[in-house]
Each structure stands twice: as C-alpha cells, then as structure tokens.
C-alpha positions in Angstrom: -18.2 14.5 0.4 -18.4 17.4 -2.7 -17.2 16.6 -6.2 -18.7 15.9 -9.7 -20.9 12.6 -8.3 -24.5 11.6 -8.1 -26.9 13.3 -5.9 -27.7 10.4 -4.5 -24.0 9.6 -3.2 -23.1 12.6 -1.8 -26.3 12.2 0.8 -26.3 8.7 1.4 -24.5 9.6 4.9 -21.0 7.2 3.8 -18.2 9.8 4.5 -15.5 7.4 3.3 -12.9 8.8 5.2 -11.2 5.3 6.4 -10.7 2.8 3.9 -9.4 -0.5 4.2 -7.0 -2.4 1.7 -6.5 -6.3 1.8 -3.0 -7.8 1.6 -2.1 -11.3 0.7 1.7 -12.3 0.5 2.9 -15.4 0.9 6.6 -13.5 1.2 7.8 -10.3 2.5 10.7 -8.8 2.7 11.0 -5.0 4.2 15.0 -4.8 4.4 15.8 -4.0 7.8 12.8 -1.8 8.3 10.7 -4.9 10.0 10.1 -3.4 13.5 9.4 -6.4 16.5 8.4 -6.9 19.5 10.3 -10.0 20.9 10.2 -8.8 24.2 6.4 -9.6 24.1 6.7 -13.0 23.0 4.6 -15.4 24.2 5.6 -18.8 25.8 9.0 -17.5 26.3 10.2 -18.2 22.4 11.9 -14.8 21.5 14.2 -17.2 19.1 13.4 -15.0 15.6 15.0 -18.1 13.9 12.5 -20.7 15.2 9.7 -21.8 12.9 7.6 -21.7 16.0 8.2 -18.3 17.9 4.9 -15.9 18.5 6.9 -12.8 17.0 5.0 -9.8 16.3 5.8 -6.4 14.9 5.1 -3.7 12.5 5.4 -3.2 8.9 6.2 0.7 8.8 4.3 2.5 6.4 6.9 3.8 4.1 7.6 1.0 1.7 3.7 0.7 2.1 3.2 4.3 0.7 5.5 3.8 -2.2 4.0 0.8 -3.2 0.7 2.1 -3.4 1.8 5.7 -4.3 3.9 3.8 -7.4 0.3 2.1 -8.9 -1.3 5.6 -8.5 1.0 7.4 -10.6 0.7 4.7 -13.2 -3.4 5.4 -13.1 -2.9 8.9 -13.9 0.2 8.4 -16.3 -2.5 6.0 -18.3 -5.2 8.3 -18.4 -2.8 11.1 -20.1 -1.8 13.2 -17.0 1.5 13.6 -15.3 2.5 12.7 -11.9 4.5 14.5 -9.5 7.6 13.4 -8.8 8.5 12.4 -4.7 11.9 13.8 -5.0 12.8 17.5 -5.4 14.1 18.9 -8.1 17.2 20.6 -7.0 17.8 17.2 -4.7 21.3 15.3 -4.5 20.1 11.9 -6.2 22.8 9.3 -6.6 22.8 9.0 -10.1 22.8 12.1 -12.8 20.2 11.9 -15.3 17.6 9.5 -13.8 15.8 12.7 -12.8 15.6 14.1 -16.2 15.0 10.6 -17.5 11.9 10.0 -14.9 10.6 13.9 -16.7 10.8 12.1 -19.5 8.7 8.9 -18.9 6.0 10.7 -16.8 6.3 12.9 -14.3 6.6 16.7 -13.6 9.1 18.3 -11.3 7.7 18.2 -7.6 5.2 21.2 -6.7 5.8 22.1 -10.3 1.4 21.5 -10.5 1.0 24.4 -7.9 1.8 28.2 -7.1 1.2 28.3 -3.6 1.3 24.8 -1.8 -0.2 26.1 0.9 -3.7 27.4 -1.3 -3.4 25.2 -4.3 -4.3 21.8 -4.5 -2.1 20.4 -7.4 -2.1 17.5 -9.3 -3.9 14.4 -7.5 -0.9 13.0 -6.3 0.3 16.2 -5.1 -3.3 16.6 -3.3 -2.5 13.2 -1.7 0.5 12.7 -0.6 1.9 16.3 0.0 4.7 18.8 -0.8 6.4 21.5 0.6 6.9 23.3 3.3 5.2 20.6 5.3 2.0 20.7 3.8 0.5 17.6 4.4 -1.2 15.2 2.3 -4.7 14.3 2.4 -4.3 10.6 3.0 -2.9 9.0 5.7 -0.9 5.7 5.8 -0.7 4.0 9.1 1.7 0.9 9.7 0.5 -2.4 9.4 0.9 -4.7 13.2 0.7 -8.4 12.5 1.0 -11.6 14.9 1.2 -15.2 14.4 -2.1 -16.1 16.5 -5.0 -14.9 14.2 -7.4 -14.2 17.5 -5.2 -11.2 18.3 -5.7 -9.7 15.1 -8.1 -6.6 14.9 -9.0 -5.9 11.0 -10.5 -3.0 12.2 -7.5 -1.3 13.3 -5.6 -2.1 10.0 -4.0 -5.7 11.4 -2.9 -9.0 9.6 -1.8 -11.9 10.7 2.0 -12.8 9.4 4.5 -15.0 10.5 8.1 -13.5 11.5 11.1 -14.9 10.5 15.0 -13.9 10.6 16.9 -16.1 7.8 20.4 -16.1 6.6 21.5 -15.8 3.3 25.1 -17.5 2.4 27.4 -16.0 -0.5 29.5 -18.7 -0.7 33.0 -20.2 -2.7 32.2 -21.6 -5.9 35.6 -23.7 -6.3 36.3 -27.1 -5.5 39.0 -26.4 -2.8 37.0 -24.3 -0.7 34.5 -26.7 -0.8 31.1 -24.8 -0.8 33.2 -22.2 2.7 30.9 -19.2 3.6 32.1 -15.8 2.1 29.7 -13.5 3.3 26.2 -13.9 5.8 23.5 -11.7 5.8 20.7 -12.0 7.9 17.0 -10.7 6.7 13.7 -10.0 8.5 10.9 -11.9 6.8 7.1 -12.4 6.9 5.3 -15.4 5.8 1.5 -15.8 5.3 1.0 -12.1 5.4 -3.3 -11.6 5.2 -5.0 -8.6 6.9 -5.5 -5.5 5.9 -3.9 -1.8 5.7 -6.1 1.6 7.2 -5.6 4.3 5.1 -7.8 7.7 6.4 -8.9 10.6 3.9 -7.7 14.3 6.1 -10.1 15.6 3.5 -12.3 13.4 1.0 -13.1 13.9 -2.8 -14.6 11.5 -4.8 -11.7 11.8 -7.1 -9.4 10.1 -4.4 -11.2 7.1 -4.0 -11.3 6.8 -7.7 -7.4 7.2 -7.7 -7.3 4.4 -4.8 -10.1 1.8 -6.4 -8.0 1.7 -9.5 -4.1 1.8 -8.3 -5.0 -1.2 -6.3 -6.5 -2.9 -9.2 -3.2 -1.8 -11.0 -1.0 -3.0 -8.6 -3.0 -6.5 -8.4 -3.0 -7.2 -12.2 0.7 -6.2 -12.6 2.2 -7.7 -8.8 4.5 -10.2 -10.6 6.0 -6.9 -12.3 10.0 -6.5 -11.1 8.8 -2.8 -10.6 5.8 -3.1 -8.7 6.5 -5.9 -6.3 6.6 -4.3 -2.4 9.6 -4.9 -0.1 13.0 -6.5 -1.8 14.1 -9.7 -2.6 12.1 -9.6 -5.4 14.0 -12.6 -7.7 13.2 -15.0 -5.2 9.5 -14.3 -5.1 8.9 -12.1 -2.0 6.7 -9.0 -2.4 4.1 -9.8 -5.0 0.8 -8.8 -3.3 -2.7 -9.9 -3.8 -4.5 -6.5 -2.9 -8.2 -5.3 -3.4 -10.2 -2.5 -1.5 -12.7 -3.8 1.2 -16.0 -2.8 -0.3 -15.8 0.7 1.7 -19.6 0.6 2.3 -19.4 -2.4 5.0 -19.8 -1.9 8.3 -17.6 -3.2 10.9 -19.0 -6.4 11.8 -18.8 -7.4 7.9 -15.3 -6.6 7.3 -14.4 -8.7 10.3 -16.7 -11.3 9.0 -14.6 -10.7 5.4 -11.6 -12.6 7.3 -14.0 -15.0 9.1 -12.4 -17.9 7.4 -15.8 -20.2 8.5 -17.7 -18.0 7.2 -19.0 -16.6 3.4 -21.2 -13.2 2.6 -24.1 -12.4 3.9 -26.9 -11.3 1.7 -27.1 -7.7 2.7 -22.8 -7.6 1.9 -23.6 -9.3 -1.6 -26.3 -6.0 -2.4 -23.4 -4.2 -0.9 -20.8 -5.7 -3.0 -23.3 -5.0 -6.3 -24.2 -1.2 -5.0 -20.3 -0.5 -5.0 -20.0 -2.2 -8.2 -22.6 -0.7 -10.3 -23.1 3.1 -8.4 -20.6 3.8 -6.1 -17.5 3.0 -7.7 -18.2 4.1 -11.7 -19.1 7.4 -10.1 -15.7 7.5 -8.0 -13.6 6.5 -11.1 -15.6 9.1 -13.2 -14.6 12.3 -11.2 -11.1 10.5 -11.5 -10.9 11.0 -14.8 -12.6 14.3 -14.5 -9.8 15.6 -12.6 -7.1 14.4 -14.7 -8.9 15.9 -18.3 -8.6 19.4 -15.9 -5.0 19.1 -15.2 -3.6 18.0 -18.2 
C-alpha cells in the first residue's frame, strides 16, 4: 500500500484489499432484479408468496454499486471537487437537458478528467469505478447472496440473512359503483429483515480509496431516509432505508463472524482494534482522500 499515510500504517502488514460493509434494512425492493434460488428451497416450500418459504437468492451488485457511488460522489462534492458522471456525454438520454443540469450540480463529463484512460488515473471516482474502453475500476463490487436461515449465511463471503417474498400491489377503482374493483395488479420482489455484509475488493489499493469508502458509507447512513440516497425502489413505502457501516478492516475472519453473532459482544482485542481504527487508521486514510481531492480541484 502506498500513498500519504504514516510509515507505521504503510508497513503494518494489512493490505486492506478486501473490505466489508454491514447492511441492515427492514425492507428492500430492487425492482425485478432479485434473483431467487426457488429450485433449491428446502422443505418442498417453493411458494414465493408464503411467509414460511425458505427461498434465498442474489441481490445483484448493480443497484448496490449505484447507491455506493452516489454517496461517494456526494463526499467528493462536499469537499469542493467534482465527480465523474456515470454516463457518457454523447449518450442518447431519455430527457433533454438532464446531463447539463447534472454537470452544473457538481459533475464533470465522464472521462474528462483523463487524457488517456489506460495511462492516467483520472479523478478518484473514475479511478474507482472505471470508464471507457473496458478500463476496469479499481473496486470490484460483488453481489450479495441472501438466505433466510442464519446458520447457512457465510458472512466472510459477503452474504446476508434475508427473507424473500413476492408481494402483490393492486390499483383499485375509487368510485362507489365499482366497489374497489382491481384495475391493475403488480407483483414485486421484496426482502425483509436484511442483515449481512457486502464484500468489496480493491484491484489496486490506495489509501484514499479506503478514506472515500469510509466517508461515503457514513454519508449514506446519515442520509438514509433521503429519497435520493435510499437503495432500490418503493422508496415512498419505507423500503431501501439502509443502516450501513464499514466493518473494521483490522478484524480477523473470526472477529468478522463475531460481529453477526447475536449471542456475543466484542472481545477486548476487537475494542482495541476499534480504537486503533478510529484514532490512527481512518484519519490517515481520510487525510489521503482530502489531499487527492485538493490535487484534482
């Protein structure tokens, strides 16, 4: 690991290549993109509208990535920088003028921060999430596998406990004569009581990446009820309100598992690592973030 951090942190043996973010939500609706493993459901219960079903599945990384990126962009903008727009300037967008309004709201055209995407790192958002010509981003965002059986969840692989159900939403007639006759029925996939972690991996580690991740997750937690920063759909119905926090990157695997063990609390060693993270590591990473944004501004 290189960058503007103390020699002690640079040489302490932690590479921070893999980090975990704890996510908790009462209700999550990701449109039609939740992929279930109904054919694997236990006890022969395959009914997606049964509250006792044992259906697990996958939350794709696409909505998760967009949610995280939006929080990181806000952190960069709050520090006086501009963020790479996720869409190309010459794309055929659905609404005229929106792209220009985005540029006026703290963004620059995608890739405008680099002359050669294969050689220049560009702004920190471009560096992390990638851009033109198949240039990979430095952070890999994995999907989250969820399971309703807590004992089947492997948190070290970025999995979560979650309870899937297909719900019905009806639009009904409002007049007396038709007596609330259904006019339209829509089915939505929902996950309730989600609790687990999201596994992120850095293809290349830079201290400012950890600083931006920590600050971005904090921003999303503080703004979790803002319509713009909820995750997924059904935001007017309390869905997508995410309690999130980075899990201390100094934890070992057994300590990561202990975070999700409701029968146990922190060990003294975990408390020491929490103090070390808060007092030494995180400030150094955030300082590296501030320095990079200042250089780019």
